[in-house]
C-alpha positions as CSV (number, residue, x, y, z in Angstrom):
1,M,83.6,104.9,107.8
2,S,86.3,106.4,110.2
3,E,86.3,109.4,112.3
4,I,90.0,110.4,112.9
5,N,90.6,113.0,115.8
6,G,94.1,112.1,116.9
7,R,97.0,110.0,115.7
8,A,96.6,106.9,113.2
9,R,99.9,105.4,112.3
10,S,101.3,102.2,111.3
11,A,98.4,99.5,112.1
12,G,96.0,102.4,112.9
13,S,96.5,104.0,109.5
14,E,96.1,100.4,108.0
15,F,92.7,100.2,109.8
16,V,91.7,103.5,108.7
17,L,92.8,102.8,105.0
18,A,90.5,99.7,105.1
19,T,87.5,101.6,105.8
20,D,85.5,103.1,102.9
21,I,85.3,106.8,103.9
22,R,87.7,108.7,106.0
23,F,87.0,111.9,107.8
24,A,89.6,113.8,110.0
25,G,89.7,116.4,112.6
26,P,92.1,119.4,112.0
27,T,94.7,118.0,114.4
28,A,94.6,114.5,113.1
29,I,98.1,112.9,111.9
30,L,98.4,109.9,109.7
31,G,101.4,108.1,108.7
32,Q,103.1,104.7,108.0
33,F,106.7,104.7,109.6
34,E,107.5,101.0,109.3
35,V,110.1,101.7,106.5
36,G,111.9,103.8,109.0
37,V,112.4,101.1,111.2
38,G,113.3,98.4,108.7
39,S,109.8,96.8,108.2
40,V,107.4,96.6,105.3
41,P,104.0,97.7,106.2
42,G,101.8,94.7,106.8
43,G,98.2,95.8,106.4
44,N,98.4,96.5,102.8
45,P,98.6,100.3,102.7
46,S,100.9,99.5,99.7
47,G,97.8,98.1,97.8
48,R,95.2,100.9,99.0
49,L,97.2,104.1,99.1
50,P,98.1,104.2,95.3
51,H,94.4,104.0,94.6
52,L,93.7,107.0,96.9
53,A,96.6,109.3,96.7
54,G,98.3,107.9,93.4
55,R,101.5,106.0,93.1
56,G,104.0,108.8,93.6
57,R,102.2,110.1,97.0
58,A,101.6,106.5,98.0
59,L,105.5,106.1,97.8
60,E,106.2,109.3,99.5
61,I,103.8,108.4,102.4
62,L,105.4,104.7,102.5
63,L,109.0,105.3,101.8
64,G,109.3,108.7,103.4
65,A,107.9,107.1,106.8
66,D,106.8,110.8,107.9
67,D,103.7,112.1,109.6
68,F,101.1,113.6,107.6
69,P,98.9,116.2,109.1
70,A,95.1,116.2,108.4
71,D,95.2,119.0,105.8
72,L,97.9,117.4,103.8
73,A,96.2,114.1,104.2
74,A,93.2,115.4,102.7
75,K,95.2,117.1,99.9
76,Y,96.6,113.7,99.0
77,G,93.2,111.7,99.4
78,Y,94.6,109.8,102.4
79,V,91.4,111.0,104.1
80,N,88.2,112.3,102.3
81,R,88.2,115.7,104.0
82,V,89.1,117.7,107.2
83,V,86.2,118.8,109.4
84,A,86.3,121.8,111.6
85,K,87.3,121.5,115.2
86,G,84.3,120.3,117.2
87,E,82.3,119.4,114.5
88,L,83.7,116.0,113.3
89,E,81.6,113.6,115.4
90,Q,78.5,115.4,114.5
91,F,79.3,115.6,110.9
92,V,80.2,111.9,110.7
93,D,77.0,110.9,112.5
94,A,74.9,112.9,110.2
95,F,76.7,111.6,107.1
96,A,76.2,108.0,108.2
97,R,72.6,108.5,109.0
98,R,72.1,110.0,105.6
99,I,73.6,107.0,103.9
100,A,71.6,104.6,106.2
101,S,68.2,106.2,105.2
102,F,68.9,105.4,101.5
103,D,67.8,102.3,99.8
104,K,70.0,99.5,100.8
105,T,70.1,97.9,97.5
106,A,71.0,100.9,95.7
107,V,73.8,101.6,98.4
108,S,75.3,98.0,98.4
109,R,75.3,97.7,94.6
110,T,77.0,101.1,94.0
111,K,79.5,100.1,96.7
112,A,80.1,96.7,95.0
113,L,80.6,98.5,91.8
114,V,83.2,101.1,93.3
115,D,85.0,98.2,95.3
116,A,85.5,96.2,92.0
117,E,87.3,99.2,90.5
118,S,89.2,100.5,93.4
119,L,90.1,97.9,95.9
120,P,93.5,95.9,96.0
121,T,93.2,92.1,95.5
122,A,93.2,89.7,98.4
123,E,96.4,88.4,97.1
124,S,97.9,91.9,97.4
125,Y,97.0,91.9,101.2
126,G,98.5,88.4,101.7
127,A,101.8,89.7,99.9
128,S,102.0,92.6,102.1
129,L,101.4,90.8,105.5
130,Q,104.0,88.1,104.4
131,A,106.5,90.9,103.5
132,Y,105.9,92.3,106.9
133,F,106.4,89.1,108.8
134,Q,109.7,88.8,106.8
135,S,111.1,92.1,107.5
136,A,109.9,92.9,111.1
137,G,112.2,92.1,113.8
138,R,115.3,91.6,111.8
139,P,118.3,92.0,114.1
140,E,120.1,94.9,112.0
141,N,117.1,97.0,112.7
142,A,116.6,96.2,116.5
143,H,118.6,99.6,117.5
144,R,116.0,101.6,115.5
145,V,112.9,100.0,117.3
146,Q,114.7,100.1,120.7
147,S,115.4,103.7,120.2
148,L,111.8,104.6,119.4
149,F,110.9,102.8,122.9
150,D,113.6,104.7,124.7
151,R,112.2,108.0,123.3
152,G,108.4,107.2,124.2
153,L,107.0,105.0,121.5
154,Q,103.3,104.3,122.6
155,R,103.3,107.1,125.1
156,P,101.5,110.4,124.5
157,D,104.8,112.4,124.7
158,G,108.2,112.3,123.3
159,V,108.6,110.4,120.0
160,E,104.9,109.9,119.6
161,L,104.6,113.7,119.0
162,D,106.7,113.7,116.0
163,L,107.6,110.1,114.9
164,G,108.1,110.5,111.3
165,R,111.1,113.0,111.6
166,R,112.7,111.4,114.6
167,V,112.7,107.9,113.2
168,A,115.3,108.9,110.5
169,E,117.7,110.3,113.1
């Protein structure tokens, strides 16, 4: 279960997508910007997002390389729901405790059935990771990555505030 109350992009988004249930605060931002810098996302969002958001929206998220605010992420199925400001931690804790109070066999078997119908295969994860390693760091895209670092990548200001729109510039 994920509790997103900030930015979850690229590997952070891929981590969140690998969890079973995702709740977001109203100011959360999610996104996959790799295509914008010439890479294929490696943590298999291409295998997970179509199951959550549908094919067209998955392609919009992945190929558009833009930021998705919490409300739109919820509308698309990227997150389960947006929880009101100041209530996220308490809501997620209560939800987790509720599930933990149920019969473990019923929970695990239900989860296994849902997983069998909805999760990407192990092979798709391997293909995604291989595509990332083949595409990341190519010399023809070095200027894109350098531009992001020059503008504040991995800092709380600058490009981190609006990455998706600035990558395309």
